C-alpha positions in Angstrom: 11.7 38.3 51.9 12.7 37.4 54.4 16.3 35.1 54.8 16.0 31.8 56.0 16.6 31.2 59.8 20.6 30.6 60.3 21.5 31.2 56.4 24.4 33.9 56.4 23.2 37.5 55.4 23.3 38.3 51.8 25.3 41.4 50.8 24.1 44.5 50.1 25.1 47.9 48.3 26.0 49.1 51.7 27.7 45.7 53.0 29.2 43.8 49.9 31.2 41.2 50.1 35.3 41.7 49.6 36.8 39.5 46.8 38.8 37.3 49.3 35.3 36.4 51.5 33.9 35.2 48.0 37.0 33.2 46.8 37.2 31.9 50.6 33.4 31.1 51.0 33.6 29.1 47.5 36.5 27.4 48.5 34.9 26.2 51.6 32.1 24.8 49.5 34.3 22.9 46.9 36.1 21.8 50.2 33.0 19.8 51.2 32.9 17.6 48.0 35.7 16.0 49.4 37.6 13.2 46.9 35.7 11.6 44.6 36.4 9.4 41.3 36.3 11.3 37.4 35.8 10.0 34.1 37.0 11.5 30.9 39.7 11.9 28.3 43.1 13.8 28.3 43.0 16.9 25.8 46.1 18.4 27.1 49.4 17.0 29.0 51.6 19.6 30.4 54.5 17.9 32.1 58.6 18.2 32.3 60.7 15.7 34.6 62.2 19.1 36.1 59.0 19.7 37.3 57.3 19.0 40.7 53.6 19.0 39.0 52.4 18.5 36.1 49.4 19.8 34.4 46.4 17.9 32.7 43.4 18.5 30.7 40.3 16.2 31.3 37.4 17.0 29.5 33.6 15.0 29.6 33.2 12.5 26.6 30.1 14.0 25.3 29.3 17.5 26.5 31.5 20.8 26.1 33.1 20.7 29.6 36.6 20.2 31.0 38.6 20.3 34.2 42.3 21.2 35.0 44.1 18.6 36.8 47.1 18.5 39.1 48.9 15.7 40.0 52.5 15.0 41.2 54.9 14.6 38.6 56.7 11.6 39.6 52.6 9.7 39.5 53.0 10.3 36.0 56.0 8.6 35.0 55.9 6.4 37.4 52.8 5.2 35.1 53.2 1.3 33.5 51.8 3.2 29.9 52.6 6.5 29.8 49.7 9.0 29.3 49.0 10.6 25.8 46.3 13.0 24.7 43.0 11.1 23.9 43.4 8.6 26.6 40.5 7.3 28.6 41.1 7.6 32.5 39.8 7.8 35.7 41.6 9.6 38.0 41.0 9.9 41.8 41.2 13.6 43.5 40.0 15.9 45.2 38.9 19.7 43.7 40.6 22.8 45.0 39.7 25.7 44.8 43.0 28.6 45.0 40.5 31.9 47.0 44.2 33.7 46.0 43.5 33.7 42.1 40.2 32.7 41.6 40.9 28.9 39.8 39.5 25.9 40.3 41.5 22.5 39.7 41.8 19.1 40.9 44.3 17.5 43.1 44.7 13.8 42.1 46.3 11.1 43.7 45.8 8.4 41.3 45.0 8.2 37.6 43.8 4.7 36.0 43.8 4.0 31.9 40.6 2.9 31.2 41.1 -0.9 29.6 39.3 -1.7 26.4 37.6 -4.7 27.8 35.5 -2.2 30.3 35.1 0.0 27.5 33.5 -2.5 25.8 31.5 -4.0 28.5 30.1 0.0 29.2 28.9 -0.3 24.9 27.4 -3.4 25.8 25.5 -2.5 28.4 24.4 0.8 26.8 23.4 -1.5 23.6 20.8 -3.7 25.8 20.0 -0.2 27.3 19.0 1.8 24.2 17.9 -1.4 22.4 15.0 -2.1 24.9 14.4 1.8 25.1 12.9 0.3 20.9 16.2 2.4 19.8 16.9 -0.7 17.0 13.5 -1.1 16.2 13.6 -2.1 12.1 10.0 -0.6 12.3 11.7 3.4 13.5 14.1 3.0 10.4 13.7 5.4 8.3 14.3 4.8 4.1 16.8 6.5 2.1 16.0 8.6 -1.0 16.1 7.0 -4.3 18.1 10.1 -5.4 18.8 12.9 -3.0 18.8 16.7 -4.0 21.6 17.0 -1.2 24.0 14.4 1.0 25.5 16.0 4.5 28.6 14.4 5.2 30.2 14.7 8.5 33.9 13.6 8.6 37.0 14.1 9.6 39.2 17.2 7.7 40.7 16.2 4.8 40.0 12.0 6.0 40.2 9.5 3.4 36.6 9.0 4.8 36.0 11.9 3.0 37.7 11.1 -0.2 36.2 7.9 -0.1 32.6 9.1 0.3 32.7 12.0 -2.3 35.1 10.3 -4.8 32.6 6.8 -5.1 29.2 9.3 -4.9 30.5 11.9 -7.8 31.8 8.3 -10.1 28.6 6.9 -9.6 26.0 10.4 -10.0 28.3 13.1 -10.9 25.5 15.5 -10.4 25.3 14.8 -6.5 26.0 17.7 -4.1 27.3 18.0 -0.6 26.7 19.8 2.4 30.1 18.5 4.3 30.8 19.4 8.0 34.0 18.7 9.1 34.1 17.6 12.8 36.9 15.9 15.2 36.5 12.2 14.5 38.6 11.2 18.0 38.6 12.8 21.4 36.5 14.4 23.8 35.3 17.3 21.1 33.8 14.7 19.1 31.0 13.9 20.5 29.8 17.5 20.7 30.8 18.5 17.4 29.2 16.1 15.8 25.7 15.7 17.2 25.8 19.9 16.6 26.8 19.4 12.7 24.0 16.5 12.6 21.6 19.6 14.2 22.8 21.8 11.2 22.4 19.5 8.5 18.9 18.0 9.6 17.5 21.8 9.9 18.6 21.9 5.9 15.6 21.0 3.9 17.8 19.9 0.9 19.8 17.6 2.9 17.9 14.2 2.5 20.4 11.7 3.7 23.3 12.1 6.2 26.5 10.1 6.2 28.5 9.8 9.5 32.1 8.5 8.5 35.1 7.4 9.9 38.1 5.3 9.2 38.6 2.2 11.0 40.2 2.7 14.2 40.9 1.1 18.3 37.8 0.6 20.4 39.4 4.0 22.2 39.6 5.7 18.9 36.0 4.6 17.6 34.4 5.5 21.5 33.1 8.6 20.7 30.9 6.8 18.5 28.8 4.8 21.1 28.2 8.0 23.3 24.7 8.0 24.4 24.3 11.6 23.3 25.2 11.1 20.0 22.8 7.5 19.9 19.6 10.1 21.2 20.4 12.9 18.7 20.9 10.5 15.6 17.1 8.6 17.0 15.3 12.0 17.1 16.4 13.2 14.3 14.0 14.0 11.3 16.7 12.6 8.4 17.8 9.3 7.4 21.8 8.8 8.9 24.2 6.2 7.7 26.7 5.0 9.7 30.3 4.6 8.3 32.3 4.2 11.2 35.4 2.2 10.4 35.2 -0.6 8.4 33.4 -4.4 8.4 34.8 -5.7 12.0 34.3 -2.3 14.1 30.3 -1.7 15.4 30.1 1.1 17.5 27.0 1.6 18.7 26.0 4.1 16.1 25.8 1.5 13.6 22.7 0.0 15.4 20.9 3.3 16.0 21.6 4.4 12.4 18.7 4.2 9.5 21.5 2.2 7.6 25.1 0.8 8.5 27.2 1.1 5.9 30.7 -1.6 6.1 32.9 1.1 5.0 32.5 4.8 3.4 32.8 3.5 -0.1 29.7 1.4 1.0 28.1 4.7 2.6 28.3 6.2 -1.0 26.9 3.6 -2.7 24.1 3.2 -0.8 23.2 7.1 -0.5 23.2 7.8 -4.2 22.7 5.5 -7.7 24.9 4.3 -10.0 24.3 6.0 -13.4 25.6 3.9 -15.2 23.5 1.5 -14.0 20.4 3.4 -14.0 21.2 4.0 -17.9 21.7 -0.1 -18.4 18.3 -0.7 -16.3 16.4 1.5 -18.4 18.0 0.6 -21.6 17.3 -3.4 -21.1 13.6 -1.9 -19.5 13.6 0.1 -22.6 14.3 -3.3 -24.7 11.7 -5.4 -23.1 9.0 -3.2 -23.5 10.3 -2.5 -27.8 10.3 -6.8 -27.4 6.9 -6.9 -25.9 5.4 -4.2 -28.1 6.8 -5.9 -31.5 5.7 -9.5 -30.0 2.5 -7.9 -29.4 2.4 -6.0 -32.9 3.2 -9.2 -34.7 0.4 -11.6 -32.7 -2.4 -8.7 -34.0 -0.9 -8.9 -37.6 -1.0 -12.1 -37.2 -4.8 -12.5 -35.3 -6.0 -10.2 -38.3 -4.3 -12.0 -41.3 -6.1 -15.0 -40.0 -9.1 -13.1 -39.4 -9.1 -11.9 -43.2 -8.2 -15.3 -44.6 -12.1 -16.7 -43.2 -14.8 -17.2 -45.8 -16.6 -14.4 -44.3 -14.1 -11.5 -45.1 -12.5 -13.3 -48.3 -15.9 -12.8 -49.6 -18.3 -10.5 -47.8 -21.4 -11.9 -49.9 -21.0 -15.0 -50.1 -23.1 -15.4 -47.1 -25.7 -13.8 -48.9 -25.4 -15.7 -52.3 -25.8 -18.9 -50.1 -28.8 -17.9 -48.5 -30.5 -16.5 -51.7 -29.4 -19.8 -53.3 -31.2 -21.4 -50.2 -34.5 -19.6 -50.5 -34.5 -19.6 -54.3 -34.3 -23.4 -54.1 -36.9 -23.2 -51.2 -39.5 -21.2 -54.0 -39.0 -23.8 -56.3 -39.9 -26.6 -53.7 -42.5 -25.0 -52.7 -44.0 -23.6 -56.2 -43.7 -27.5 -57.6 -45.6 -29.1 -54.2 -48.5 -25.9 -55.2 -48.6 -26.8 -58.3 -48.6 -30.9 -57.7 -51.1 -29.8 -55.2 -53.3 -28.2 -57.1 -53.3 -30.4 -60.0 -54.6 -33.3 -58.0 -56.7 -31.4 -56.4 -58.2 -30.3 -59.9 -58.1 -33.8 -60.7 -60.0 -34.8 -58.0 -62.8 -31.6 -58.8 -63.6 -32.6 -62.0 -63.8 -36.0 -61.4 -65.9 -35.0 -58.4 -68.1 -32.6 -61.0 -68.6 -35.6 -63.5 -69.8 -37.3 -61.0 -72.3 -34.5 -60.5 -73.4 -34.2 -63.6 -73.8 -37.7 -64.1 -76.2 -38.2 -61.5 -77.8 -34.5 -61.6 -81.4 -33.9 -63.2 -79.7 -31.7 -66.1 -78.7 -35.4 -67.3 -81.6 -37.0 -66.9 -83.6 -34.2 -68.6 -81.1 -34.4 -71.5 -82.7 -37.9 -72.4 -86.1 -36.5 -72.7 -87.4 -36.8 -69.1 -89.5 -34.0 -67.8 -90.0 -32.7 -64.0 -93.1 -31.6 -63.2 -94.1 -28.6 -60.8 -97.6 -27.8 -59.1 -97.9 -23.8 -59.2 -99.4 -22.9 -55.9 -102.5 -20.7 -56.0 -100.7 -18.6 -53.2 -97.6 -18.4 -56.0 -95.3 -19.8 -53.0 -92.6 -22.0 -54.4 -93.7 -24.4 -56.9 -93.8 -28.1 -55.8 -92.8 -31.2 -57.4 -95.8 -33.4 -58.4 -95.2 -36.8 -57.5 -98.5 -37.8 -57.4 -102.3 -36.7 -59.3 -103.9 -35.7 -55.8 -101.3 -32.6 -56.4 -102.4 -31.5 -60.0 -106.2 -31.0 -59.4 -107.7 -30.3 -63.1 -107.4 -26.5 -63.7 -104.3 -26.3 -62.0 -101.4 -24.4 -63.0 -98.3 -26.8 -64.0 -94.8 -25.9 -64.0 -93.1 -28.5 -66.6 -89.4 -28.2 -66.6 -87.4 -29.8 -69.5 -83.7 -30.2 -70.9 -83.8 -26.6 -72.7 -86.1 -24.9 -70.6 -90.0 -25.1 -69.0 -93.1 -25.3 -70.3 -95.7 -23.9 -68.4 -99.6 -25.7 -68.8 -102.6 -26.7 -66.3 -104.1 -29.8 -65.4 -106.8 -30.9 -67.9 -107.8 -34.4 -66.3 -106.2 -36.6 -64.1 -106.0 -40.7 -64.7 -104.9 -43.0 -61.6 -102.1 -45.7 -62.6 -103.3 -48.9 -63.7 
């Protein structure tokens, strides 16, 4: 590929650069940066009153990056507040590359402490920015597990916060398991170390909740827990995070981003694991209430059964049948009596009618000596009662019915009545 027009020719195996040329080129590039302000946290100060120059190391607050500073010793001794490791400062200087030894540093002409007021203003600005992005939204907060298999703890080595969390948690639930990662909790290396520990615990499938704990301190001491890089790492973690930084008045940004804010490390332990004594008391209370409820139900059922047993239908199961049988017997007796009365009345009526019929009928008349004469036609059809002499011409066959039978006779002659 052809080189850009005006660019210096690249080195080749036949025309390599010398070390001096390389360092001089680097120095010329760095010199172009000029004077500028940078911010960081002091981690190492090497100075003596007899030295003309003092040497400081300034670390980035969120990354594992540092730069060497060179300052006149008089600049440091003339400051109203002496510098110490861990101070948050802004420095005005010029980046410098020393070709002779191939080293890089920054020549400082002015150093200022970053005041607490300015730090708080930056923290509030970051808080508003993250809130506008929704990182504080309660809807994204993850619930804590009821009884985690393992609790991850990020805190300082041998710190009171570590002792408080472990002691209180084990006192509440002796079988609780911890995965503890000790990190710096103050200074420029805090944020990268805490983020790395957070990623390690978040990848562990047995860790179900992570506690980030530290004791109280000044605004500068707690500043790492308000750095933006840590907030975004906590927001993207898949494991619920409890913030236990400082004490009740302290409020780093981590408290807002974490899923749960604990007032103290002790409070974090109480939120992470349940109290076995309290849970057992709840179980005993629940068991007692269940037992009482069951006994009450059994007693109510017994009372109901006793009430049912006292009912006449269950006291004498045959009573209903007996009552119905008696009713049927009474009804049958009444029916028979009514039928007998009806038959007797009808029999008497029939007898009376029979007497009337007998009194009016021909048999009674015949019994008194009267007779009924009938003529028998020659064609032997039904005989006819003779009511006129014209019906019984001489020689006609007659049938004479008397009280005890009938007499067959022939008409000899007829005589009209006078």
